C-alpha positions in Angstrom: 90.1 90.7 -30.7 89.0 89.2 -34.0 85.7 87.4 -34.0 85.8 83.7 -33.5 85.7 81.6 -36.7 83.7 78.6 -36.5 85.4 75.5 -37.3 84.9 73.4 -40.5 83.7 69.9 -40.1 85.7 67.9 -42.5 84.7 64.3 -43.1 87.5 61.9 -44.4 87.9 58.2 -45.1 89.6 57.9 -41.7 86.4 59.4 -40.1 84.3 57.3 -41.9 86.0 54.0 -40.7 85.6 55.2 -37.0 82.0 56.4 -37.8 80.9 53.0 -38.8 81.6 51.3 -35.7 80.8 54.0 -33.1 77.0 54.6 -33.8 76.4 50.8 -33.7 78.4 50.0 -30.6 77.1 52.8 -28.7 73.6 52.2 -29.5 73.8 48.9 -27.5 73.5 51.2 -24.4 70.0 52.3 -25.3 66.8 50.4 -25.8 65.2 51.8 -28.8 62.5 49.4 -30.0 62.1 48.6 -33.7 58.7 49.5 -34.8 56.7 49.4 -37.9 54.8 52.1 -39.5 51.5 52.5 -37.6 48.5 51.7 -39.9 45.7 52.5 -37.5 45.0 55.8 -36.0 45.1 56.2 -32.2 41.4 56.3 -30.9 40.9 60.0 -29.7 40.5 60.3 -25.7 37.0 60.4 -24.4 35.9 63.3 -22.2 35.2 62.2 -18.7 31.5 61.3 -18.1 29.6 62.8 -14.9 28.5 60.8 -12.1 25.4 60.3 -13.4 26.4 59.2 -16.9 28.9 57.0 -15.1 26.0 55.3 -13.6 23.9 54.8 -16.6 26.7 54.6 -19.2 24.3 56.5 -21.6 26.8 59.2 -22.4 29.5 56.7 -22.9 27.4 54.7 -25.3 26.2 57.6 -27.3 29.7 59.0 -27.6 31.1 55.6 -28.9 28.3 55.1 -31.5 29.0 58.7 -32.5 32.6 58.2 -33.2 32.0 54.7 -34.6 29.8 56.3 -37.5 32.2 59.1 -38.0 35.0 56.5 -38.5 32.8 54.6 -40.9 32.2 57.7 -42.9 35.7 58.6 -43.1 36.5 55.1 -44.3 34.2 55.2 -47.1 35.8 58.4 -47.9 39.2 56.9 -47.9 38.4 54.1 -50.4 36.4 56.8 -52.7 38.4 58.2 -55.8 39.2 61.8 -56.0 36.6 64.1 -57.8 37.2 63.3 -61.6 37.2 66.8 -62.7 40.2 67.8 -60.4 43.9 66.8 -60.3 45.4 66.4 -56.7 49.1 67.1 -56.1 50.9 66.4 -52.8 54.4 67.2 -51.7 55.9 65.4 -48.6 58.2 66.7 -46.1 59.4 63.6 -44.1 61.4 64.3 -40.8 63.2 61.2 -39.8 65.3 61.0 -36.5 68.7 59.7 -37.4 70.0 56.5 -35.7 72.5 57.9 -33.6 73.2 57.7 -29.8 74.2 61.5 -29.6 72.4 64.7 -30.7 73.4 66.8 -33.6 75.3 69.7 -31.9 75.9 68.2 -28.3 77.2 65.3 -26.6 74.1 64.6 -24.8 72.6 61.3 -25.7 69.3 60.7 -27.6 66.5 59.1 -25.8 62.8 58.3 -26.4 61.6 56.8 -23.0 64.0 58.8 -20.6 62.5 60.8 -17.7 61.9 64.5 -18.6 64.6 66.7 -19.0 67.5 64.3 -18.1 69.2 64.4 -21.4 70.2 68.0 -22.0 73.3 70.3 -22.0 73.4 74.0 -21.8 73.4 74.3 -25.5 70.2 72.2 -25.8 68.5 74.7 -23.1 69.8 77.6 -25.1 71.6 78.9 -22.0 73.6 82.1 -22.7 77.2 81.5 -23.9 76.6 78.0 -24.9 77.7 77.2 -28.6 77.0 74.1 -30.9 79.8 71.6 -31.6 79.0 69.5 -34.8 78.9 65.5 -33.8 80.4 63.9 -36.9 78.8 60.7 -35.9 75.4 61.9 -37.0 76.7 62.3 -40.5 77.0 58.5 -41.4 73.3 57.6 -41.1 72.3 60.7 -42.8 74.9 59.8 -45.8 73.4 56.5 -45.9 69.8 57.8 -46.1 70.9 60.2 -49.3 72.7 57.6 -51.0 69.9 55.1 -50.5 67.4 57.7 -52.0 69.6 58.0 -55.0 70.6 61.8 -54.2 73.5 63.7 -55.4 75.7 64.5 -52.1 77.1 67.9 -52.2 80.8 68.0 -51.2 80.2 71.1 -49.2 76.9 71.8 -47.0 76.1 74.6 -44.5 73.9 75.2 -41.7 71.2 77.9 -41.4 69.0 79.3 -38.8 65.2 79.1 -39.2 63.5 81.8 -36.9 60.5 81.3 -35.0 59.1 81.2 -31.7 57.6 78.2 -29.8 58.0 77.3 -26.1 59.6 73.7 -27.0 62.5 75.5 -29.1 64.1 77.4 -26.6 66.7 79.2 -28.7 64.0 80.9 -30.8 65.3 79.3 -34.0 66.0 76.0 -35.5 69.3 75.0 -37.1 68.8 73.5 -40.6 70.1 73.5 -43.9 68.0 75.9 -46.3 70.6 77.5 -48.5 73.1 74.6 -49.3 71.6 71.0 -47.9 73.5 67.8 -47.5 72.0 66.3 -50.8 69.7 67.1 -53.8 68.0 65.5 -56.7 67.1 62.0 -55.6 64.2 59.7 -56.2 62.1 56.8 -54.7 60.4 54.4 -57.1 57.1 52.7 -56.4 56.1 49.4 -58.1 53.1 47.4 -58.3 53.8 45.7 -55.0 54.0 49.2 -53.3 50.6 50.5 -54.9 48.3 49.4 -57.4 48.6 52.7 -59.0 52.1 52.0 -60.3 53.1 50.3 -63.5 55.6 47.5 -63.9 58.3 50.0 -64.9 57.5 51.9 -61.7 56.3 55.4 -60.9 59.3 57.9 -59.9 58.6 60.4 -57.1 61.4 63.1 -57.3 63.4 64.3 -53.9 64.3 67.7 -54.0 66.8 67.6 -51.3 67.7 65.8 -48.0 69.0 68.2 -45.4 70.2 68.0 -41.7 68.4 69.7 -39.1 67.7 69.7 -35.2 64.6 68.4 -33.6 62.6 70.3 -31.2 61.3 69.6 -27.7 58.1 67.9 -26.7 55.0 69.6 -25.2 52.9 67.5 -22.6 49.7 69.3 -22.5 47.1 69.1 -19.6 44.0 70.6 -18.6 45.6 73.9 -16.7 49.2 73.7 -17.7 51.6 72.8 -20.5 54.9 71.0 -19.5 58.0 71.0 -21.7 60.3 68.2 -22.0 63.6 69.3 -23.7 65.2 65.6 -24.1 64.5 65.7 -27.7 65.9 69.0 -28.3 68.8 68.8 -30.6 68.3 65.3 -31.8 69.7 64.7 -35.2 67.1 64.7 -38.1 67.0 64.6 -41.7 64.4 66.3 -43.6 63.2 64.7 -46.9 61.5 67.1 -49.2 59.9 65.6 -52.4 58.8 67.6 -55.4 55.2 68.1 -55.8 53.6 64.9 -57.6 50.2 64.0 -58.9 48.3 61.6 -56.7 46.0 59.2 -58.6 44.3 57.9 -55.2 44.7 58.7 -51.5 46.7 55.4 -50.9 49.6 56.7 -53.4 50.9 59.5 -50.9 51.0 56.9 -47.9 52.7 54.4 -50.1 55.5 57.0 -50.8 55.6 57.5 -47.0 55.8 53.7 -46.3 58.6 53.4 -49.2 60.6 56.0 -47.7 60.3 54.6 -44.1 61.3 51.0 -45.3 64.4 52.4 -47.2 65.6 54.4 -44.3 65.1 51.3 -42.0 66.8 49.1 -44.6 70.0 51.0 -44.5 69.8 51.7 -40.6 69.6 55.5 -41.1 66.1 55.6 -38.9 65.0 52.7 -36.8 62.5 54.4 -34.6 58.9 54.1 -35.7 56.3 56.8 -36.2 54.5 56.3 -33.0 57.6 57.2 -30.9 57.9 60.5 -32.9 61.0 58.8 -35.0 59.2 59.8 -38.4 56.8 62.6 -39.0 55.3 63.9 -42.0 54.0 67.4 -43.3 51.9 66.9 -46.4 51.1 69.9 -48.8 47.9 69.6 -50.7 46.6 71.3 -53.7 44.1 70.7 -56.2 43.5 72.1 -59.7 41.0 71.5 -62.6 41.9 68.9 -65.0 43.9 70.2 -68.0 45.3 73.0 -66.0 49.1 73.0 -65.8 49.8 75.7 -63.1 49.5 74.1 -59.6 46.7 75.2 -57.4 47.4 77.0 -54.2 48.8 74.5 -51.6 47.9 74.0 -47.7 50.3 72.3 -45.5 49.0 69.6 -43.1 51.4 69.6 -40.1 52.6 66.6 -38.0 50.9 63.5 -39.4 52.2 60.7 -37.3 50.8 57.5 -39.2 49.8 56.5 -42.6 46.2 56.2 -41.4 46.2 59.8 -40.4 47.7 60.8 -43.6 45.1 59.2 -45.9 42.4 60.6 -43.6 43.9 64.1 -43.6 44.5 64.2 -47.6 41.1 62.9 -48.3 39.3 65.6 -46.1 41.7 68.4 -47.3 41.0 67.4 -51.0 37.1 67.5 -50.4 37.5 71.1 -48.5 39.4 72.5 -51.3 37.1 71.1 -54.1 34.2 72.3 -52.2 35.8 76.0 -52.1 36.6 76.2 -55.6 33.3 74.7 -56.9 31.6 77.5 -54.8 33.4 80.1 -56.6 35.9 80.9 -53.8 39.7 80.8 -53.6 41.9 78.5 -51.7 44.1 80.4 -49.1 47.6 79.3 -48.3 47.6 78.0 -44.8 49.1 75.7 -42.3 46.5 73.4 -41.2 46.2 70.5 -38.4 44.3 67.4 -38.5 41.3 67.1 -36.2 41.2 63.3 -35.5 37.7 63.7 -33.6 36.0 65.6 -36.2 37.6 64.2 -39.1 38.5 67.5 -40.7 41.7 69.7 -41.3 41.7 73.0 -39.2 43.5 76.2 -39.7 46.7 77.0 -37.3 48.0 79.9 -39.2 48.6 81.8 -42.3 51.4 79.7 -44.6 54.8 81.4 -43.9 57.1 81.9 -46.6 60.9 82.0 -46.6 60.9 85.6 -45.6 58.8 84.9 -42.5 61.5 82.5 -41.2 64.3 85.0 -41.7 66.8 82.5 -42.7 70.4 83.4 -42.3 73.6 81.4 -42.2 74.6 80.0 -38.5 77.6 82.0 -37.4 78.8 79.4 -34.9 78.9 76.5 -37.4 81.4 76.3 -40.3 80.5 74.2 -43.2 80.6 70.3 -43.5 83.1 69.0 -46.1 83.1 65.6 -47.6 86.3 64.4 -48.8 86.5 62.6 -52.2 85.8 58.9 -51.9 83.5 59.0 -48.8 80.3 58.7 -50.6 81.5 55.8 -52.7 82.6 54.3 -49.5 79.2 54.7 -47.9 77.6 53.4 -51.1 79.7 50.1 -51.3 78.8 49.3 -47.6 75.1 49.8 -48.0 72.8 47.1 -47.1 70.5 46.0 -49.7 67.3 48.1 -50.5 63.9 46.7 -50.0 63.2 46.3 -53.8 66.7 44.3 -54.2 65.6 42.0 -51.2 62.3 41.4 -52.7 63.6 40.9 -56.3 65.9 38.2 -54.8 63.3 36.5 -52.6 60.9 36.1 -55.5 63.5 35.3 -58.1 65.0 32.0 -59.5 66.8 31.2 -56.1 63.9 31.1 -53.8 60.7 31.4 -55.9 58.6 33.1 -53.3 55.4 34.9 -54.1 55.3 38.7 -53.4 52.9 38.4 -50.7 55.1 35.8 -48.8 58.3 37.7 -49.6 56.8 41.0 -48.1 55.5 38.9 -45.1 59.2 37.9 -44.3 60.5 41.3 -45.1 57.9 43.1 -42.7 58.8 40.4 -40.2 62.3 41.0 -40.4 62.0 44.8 -39.9 60.7 44.3 -36.4 62.7 41.3 -35.6 66.1 41.3 -37.3 67.3 38.2 -38.6 64.1 36.5 -40.0 65.3 36.6 -43.6 68.9 35.4 -43.0 67.2 32.4 -40.9 65.0 31.7 -43.8 68.0 31.6 -46.3 70.0 29.5 -43.8 67.3 26.9 -43.8 66.8 27.1 -47.5 70.5 26.4 -48.1 70.6 23.5 -45.4 67.6 21.6 -46.9 69.0 21.9 -50.5 72.4 20.7 -49.4 70.4 17.9 -47.4 68.5 16.8 -50.5 71.2 16.9 -53.0 70.3 15.2 -56.3 67.2 13.7 -54.5 65.5 17.3 -55.0 66.0 17.1 -58.8 64.8 13.6 -59.0 61.6 14.6 -57.1 61.2 17.8 -59.0 61.1 19.9 -55.7 64.3 22.1 -56.5 62.1 25.1 -57.4 59.7 24.4 -54.6 62.2 24.2 -51.8 62.1 28.1 -51.4 58.3 27.9 -51.4 58.1 25.3 -49.0 60.5 26.6 -46.4 58.8 29.9 -46.6 55.4 28.6 -46.0 56.7 26.7 -42.9 58.4 29.6 -41.6 55.4 32.0 -41.9 52.6 29.7 -41.3 53.9 26.8 -39.0 56.8 28.3 -37.2 55.2 31.5 -37.1 51.8 30.3 -35.7 53.4 28.2 -33.2 55.7 31.1 -31.9 52.3 33.1 -31.6 50.5 30.4 -29.9 53.4 30.3 -27.3 53.5 34.0 -27.2 57.1 34.0 -27.9 58.9 36.8 -29.9 61.2 35.8 -32.7 64.3 36.6 -30.6 63.2 33.6 -28.2 62.6 31.3 -31.1 63.8 27.8 -29.8 64.0 26.0 -33.2 67.4 26.6 -34.9 67.8 26.5 -38.6 69.5 23.0 -38.4 66.5 21.6 -36.6 63.9 23.3 -39.0 65.8 22.0 -42.0 66.1 18.5 -40.8 62.3 18.4 -40.1 61.7 19.8 -43.5 64.2 17.4 -45.1 62.5 14.3 -43.6 59.0 15.6 -44.9 60.2 16.1 -48.5 61.9 12.5 -48.4 58.6 11.1 -47.5 60.0 9.8 -44.1 57.3 11.6 -42.2 53.8 13.0 -43.5 52.7 16.5 -42.9 50.6 15.7 -40.1 53.4 14.0 -38.1 55.8 17.0 -39.2 53.2 19.5 -37.5 53.3 17.6 -34.4 57.0 17.1 -34.4 57.2 20.9 -34.5 55.1 21.4 -31.2 57.2 18.7 -29.6 60.3 20.7 -30.5 59.0 23.8 -28.8 58.8 21.9 -25.5 61.2 23.8 -23.0 62.6 20.3 -21.9 63.1 18.8 -25.2 66.6 18.3 -26.0 66.7 15.7 -28.6 67.3 16.2 -32.3 64.4 15.4 -34.9 66.2 12.3 -35.9 66.1 11.1 -32.3 62.6 11.9 -31.9 61.2 10.3 -35.1 63.2 7.1 -34.2 62.4 6.8 -30.5 58.7 7.7 -30.9 58.4 5.5 -34.1 57.0 8.5 -36.1 58.5 7.3 -39.6 56.1 6.5 -42.3 55.5 2.6 -42.4 56.8 1.0 -45.7 53.3 -0.8 -46.5 52.9 -2.4 -49.8 49.9 -1.5 -51.7 48.3 -4.7 -51.2 48.7 -4.2 -47.3 47.5 -0.7 -47.6 44.2 -1.8 -49.4 43.7 -4.5 -46.9 43.8 -1.8 -44.2 41.3 0.3 -46.2 38.9 -2.6 -46.8 38.8 -3.5 -43.2 38.1 0.4 -42.4 35.1 0.5 -44.9 33.5 -2.7 -44.2 33.8 -2.4 -40.3 31.1 -2.2 -37.9 33.2 -1.0 -34.9 32.2 2.6 -34.9 28.3 2.3 -34.1 27.2 2.0 -37.9 28.8 5.2 -39.0 31.0 3.7 -41.7 28.0 1.6 -42.8 25.9 4.8 -43.0 28.5 6.7 -45.1 28.8 3.5 -47.4 25.0 3.5 -47.9 25.2 7.3 -48.7 27.8 6.8 -51.5 25.8 3.6 -52.9 22.8 6.2 -53.2 24.7 8.4 -55.2 25.1 5.9 -58.0 22.1 7.2 -59.9 23.1 10.9 -59.4 24.6 12.1 -62.6 27.3 14.8 -63.5 30.0 16.3 -61.4 27.7 17.2 -58.4 27.5 13.5 -57.8 31.1 12.9 -57.9 31.8 15.7 -55.6 29.5 14.4 -53.0 31.2 11.0 -53.3 34.6 12.4 -52.9 33.5 14.3 -49.8 31.9 11.3 -48.3 35.0 9.1 -49.2 37.1 11.6 -47.2 35.6 10.0 -43.9 37.2 6.6 -44.6 40.6 8.5 -45.6 40.6 10.3 -42.1 39.6 7.0 -40.5 42.6 5.0 -42.0 45.2 7.8 -41.4 43.9 7.7 -37.9 44.5 4.2 -37.7 48.0 4.3 -39.3 48.8 7.3 -36.8 49.4 9.4 -40.1 52.6 7.4 -41.2 51.4 7.0 -44.5 50.9 9.9 -47.0 47.5 11.0 -47.5 47.8 10.8 -51.3 48.3 7.0 -51.2 45.5 6.5 -48.9 43.0 8.6 -51.1 44.1 6.4 -54.0 43.4 3.1 -52.1 40.1 4.4 -50.6 39.0 5.1 -54.1 40.0 1.6 -55.4 38.5 -0.2 -52.7 35.2 1.9 -53.0 34.7 0.9 -56.7 35.0 -2.7 -55.5 32.6 -2.6 -52.7 30.0 -0.1 -54.2 
């Protein structure tokens, strides 16, 4: 019989229409939490103390002190610059789990928290006679990633076998794309809001290729035995391989990782955070003397699972290589690991080359062929990229600061819908104010005011009530109504903040307008003469055990003190009367009017 020919995976427009819906619909069956990049290293486990140590606590205290000292020393290294006589070069290999409910070559579902070995098929376990079957649904998030990273997507790509033995890789090889990848020649651009090492025009980091590959299993190590969980075997990954790039500071490399993660999340290509194994990084580091064009010997640091670890590992590896070169030695090509406890890299094995892995085309899998028009269709349906969202939020429409815009974007990563909520509130406030906004010259300020209320006031109230964004009781209509009443001077800022807390009450069903009317919260339309009379009474009254008289005496004593210092003290003392009047009027008159009236009355009295 003739040998079995592997089937070709042909992706056309009709496939794309099906794939666009299927992954998102099926993902609803799985609870995959949205996680941000971790910026803090996981503290190393402490060895168990002896019974005597447990009683005295001496051993534990000494260990804690030692670890704290090592951490501080690594922190100082992180913020130090690289040796001025050397150029540091890095290359990243980012492994990101694709946002798909099924594995790459089997119908088994992906999972990050299921019981061990409950999501495997015969092919995942490499049982004899089992063969791979390419899952087209994995291709859509991979294409979104490739397009978002400005890559050229190849019409035809092929799968290869990368041979190596490890117990969590049961087949003895990994299916990847070495000779013909999914996409090539992309880039990611960093701007000053990403890293201080970037110019306004941006720094472009080249991406050599984006390739599909299958994930390995997970080893659970203990004292006497290592257990293997195959749930992760065969899960679809993309590997993003950058070209070598010079690193002006250690934060630059982690900024590249962070930008890649944000881009993948924005287009829903990878939504699982680093702490869940959804994104892992291998970092290649080399150093060379300044002025030398040829790159130095690289060493690869494997499996860095957070930005903090990446920064610490790069700093330590640069120090190690510089020390070897200055001692007259030569850096050997190695694969190294990061030792969290000691704060150093350690040798794992000699650096493998292509020959060591014995790459060969996979005979059981045909090529992946992408029909004309598919890439353009993916590009048209792509969600806005982080830089585009930031530019919109800081532009003429919303006028947010870069810091506030980035805060909203980070919040939106973990709790989808924050930015759309913000835009909805801005639109409702702008519509409610109408031409009044232009008369009050608040047109450009609306975006900033709403942003401030959303981030600080609403965000703080949610934190106080320990509520996630998904349980936010305040609708865009309610918040926009509150802000509109504030901007039209119907309520004071103090009243608005109190009103926000009222709206968070589970039993509260009234609208903002009803609460203001029923509880008489609107600002009193006092004439200037009426307000001055209230202030005069507050300044000259003796119903507070002499406190007002004492403050007034201090203000009179400042008459002889010259210069701005005396005026500053006088203003500080006058704030006592401002607060007293605001309390009497229950915060229903704007503080600016009260301050002006207090200043006028004090000139008369003093």
